[in-house]
Backbone bond lengths (Angstrom), bond angles and torsions (degrees), N, CA, C in turn:
res aa  C-N    CA-C-N  psi(-1)  N-CA   C-N-CA  omega(-1)  CA-C   N-CA-C  phi
1 M - - - 1.549 - - 1.535 103.39 -
2 N 1.325 114.12 136.78 1.504 122.50 -176.83 1.562 106.80 -100.49
3 Q 1.345 117.81 126.21 1.365 124.97 -171.66 1.580 105.87 -135.92
4 I 1.344 109.71 140.21 1.566 117.80 -178.68 1.478 105.02 -115.21
5 F 1.291 121.53 133.00 1.473 130.98 172.38 1.505 110.81 -117.49
6 T 1.303 118.82 142.18 1.442 124.37 169.26 1.529 106.25 -95.77
7 V 1.274 118.85 124.15 1.439 125.57 -166.25 1.498 106.84 -124.54
8 E 1.340 120.42 120.11 1.486 120.73 177.78 1.582 109.08 -99.62
9 G 1.361 114.43 141.78 1.418 118.16 173.32 1.520 116.17 108.19
10 M 1.323 114.21 -6.97 1.514 115.09 176.84 1.574 109.98 -83.34
11 T 1.301 112.53 116.00 1.499 116.05 -169.53 1.573 109.96 -118.77
12 C 1.385 117.91 -12.42 1.413 118.90 -170.38 1.458 114.02 -149.09
13 G 1.172 120.89 177.99 1.552 129.10 177.65 1.529 106.13 -61.21
14 H 1.279 116.34 -43.18 1.477 120.91 -177.44 1.535 110.63 -60.89
15 C 1.362 114.91 -37.85 1.416 119.41 176.97 1.553 112.97 -63.43
16 E 1.305 112.98 -43.67 1.439 118.81 179.67 1.538 109.63 -62.44
17 K 1.363 118.92 -39.79 1.382 119.47 -177.59 1.526 112.29 -72.50
18 A 1.374 116.94 -33.51 1.396 118.98 175.89 1.543 112.75 -59.50
19 V 1.316 111.47 -50.75 1.527 118.77 178.85 1.497 113.07 -60.06
20 T 1.329 117.26 -42.28 1.446 122.62 -179.22 1.528 106.39 -64.82
21 R 1.304 116.51 -47.55 1.540 117.24 -178.77 1.462 113.98 -59.19
22 A 1.352 114.75 -38.29 1.469 123.59 -177.76 1.531 112.26 -65.65
23 L 1.427 112.25 -42.28 1.444 117.20 176.45 1.557 113.44 -74.13
24 L 1.263 119.73 -32.67 1.392 118.58 175.54 1.512 114.60 -76.55
25 A 1.355 119.03 -19.67 1.392 120.94 174.20 1.563 111.91 -73.27
26 L 1.336 113.29 -27.63 1.445 119.69 173.64 1.534 114.07 -80.56
27 D 1.372 117.62 -33.19 1.351 123.24 176.52 1.455 110.44 -148.38
28 A 1.278 116.61 99.18 1.573 124.55 -178.76 1.515 112.53 -54.63
29 Q 1.322 118.91 -22.76 1.410 122.11 -172.43 1.542 112.48 -99.36
30 A 1.381 114.79 0.67 1.434 116.89 -174.93 1.498 110.90 -70.33
31 N 1.277 118.76 152.36 1.461 124.80 169.35 1.444 108.94 -107.36
32 V 1.318 116.93 119.98 1.489 123.04 -176.66 1.493 112.79 -117.79
33 V 1.366 115.50 127.04 1.506 122.42 177.65 1.502 107.26 -126.85
34 I 1.355 113.46 119.99 1.381 121.59 -178.83 1.631 112.94 -111.45
35 D 1.280 111.32 130.28 1.499 118.22 176.24 1.497 110.38 -123.42
36 R 1.335 114.21 99.66 1.446 123.70 -174.44 1.506 110.55 -68.33
37 T 1.270 116.39 -33.80 1.604 115.76 177.16 1.410 109.86 -62.25
38 H 1.333 126.49 -28.41 1.418 124.75 179.03 1.513 113.15 -110.13
39 N 1.367 114.51 6.79 1.438 117.78 -179.81 1.546 115.21 57.76
40 T 1.264 120.79 36.65 1.420 125.67 -178.48 1.559 113.30 -119.57
41 V 1.332 108.72 142.49 1.474 120.67 175.13 1.533 109.10 -120.18
42 Q 1.237 121.13 115.69 1.447 127.20 -177.35 1.534 105.91 -103.33
43 V 1.278 116.93 121.83 1.450 118.34 -178.28 1.612 107.31 -128.67
44 D 1.351 113.52 132.51 1.440 120.00 175.41 1.500 104.15 -111.55
45 S 1.362 115.85 103.91 1.419 120.53 -174.99 1.539 110.52 -153.79
46 E 1.235 119.63 156.56 1.475 126.72 175.17 1.516 112.82 -81.74
47 K 1.291 119.62 -14.73 1.464 123.08 179.87 1.548 110.45 -68.42
48 N 1.315 116.69 152.33 1.425 116.14 179.16 1.470 118.52 -70.77
49 R 1.230 119.87 156.27 1.442 121.07 -176.91 1.535 118.24 -60.01
50 E 1.303 116.42 -33.68 1.401 124.92 174.52 1.528 112.24 -58.67
51 A 1.319 115.54 -48.22 1.423 123.71 -179.13 1.509 110.61 -63.37
52 L 1.323 117.92 -48.42 1.436 124.15 177.61 1.586 110.53 -58.80
53 A 1.324 114.80 -48.26 1.513 115.13 176.16 1.482 114.16 -57.53
54 Q 1.370 114.63 -39.03 1.371 117.89 -175.85 1.628 112.49 -71.48
55 A 1.331 115.61 -32.15 1.435 118.88 175.30 1.591 111.08 -64.89
56 I 1.361 115.51 -35.85 1.466 119.06 176.51 1.549 110.33 -70.59
57 A 1.263 113.72 -43.46 1.575 119.99 179.51 1.485 109.60 -62.71
58 D 1.297 119.17 -35.27 1.469 122.68 -179.35 1.483 113.62 -70.26
59 E 1.304 118.29 -13.28 1.447 126.45 170.94 1.506 113.80 -85.71
60 G 1.378 115.71 -9.63 1.442 122.02 171.86 1.579 109.98 101.68
61 Y 1.368 118.96 20.34 1.373 125.19 177.13 1.450 115.13 -106.78
62 R 1.327 118.89 142.36 1.510 120.51 179.62 1.477 110.57 -86.95
63 V 1.298 114.04 120.39 1.540 119.44 177.87 1.593 104.17 -101.96
64 S 1.374 110.88 116.60 1.377 116.96 -175.10 1.596 116.36 -103.67
65 A 1.279 111.63 -11.85 1.499 118.36 177.96 1.415 108.13 -147.37
C-alpha cells in the first residue's frame, strides 16, 4: 500500500537516511521515497499507517499528515 506523509524537520541527507532506516527497520521490503523540498515521505509498505508514522516520529520528526 502506497502512503504519503508530510514530515517536518528534515533538512539534510542525514535526516533522509535516518527516516529511511527507521522505516526499513519496520518493514525491510518497504520502498521509501523522500522529497525534502516538499517535506514528503512516500512509503510503499504493507505496514499500517500509524506504525509507519510512529517510526518517523521516533526519529524526532513531526508527521502532520
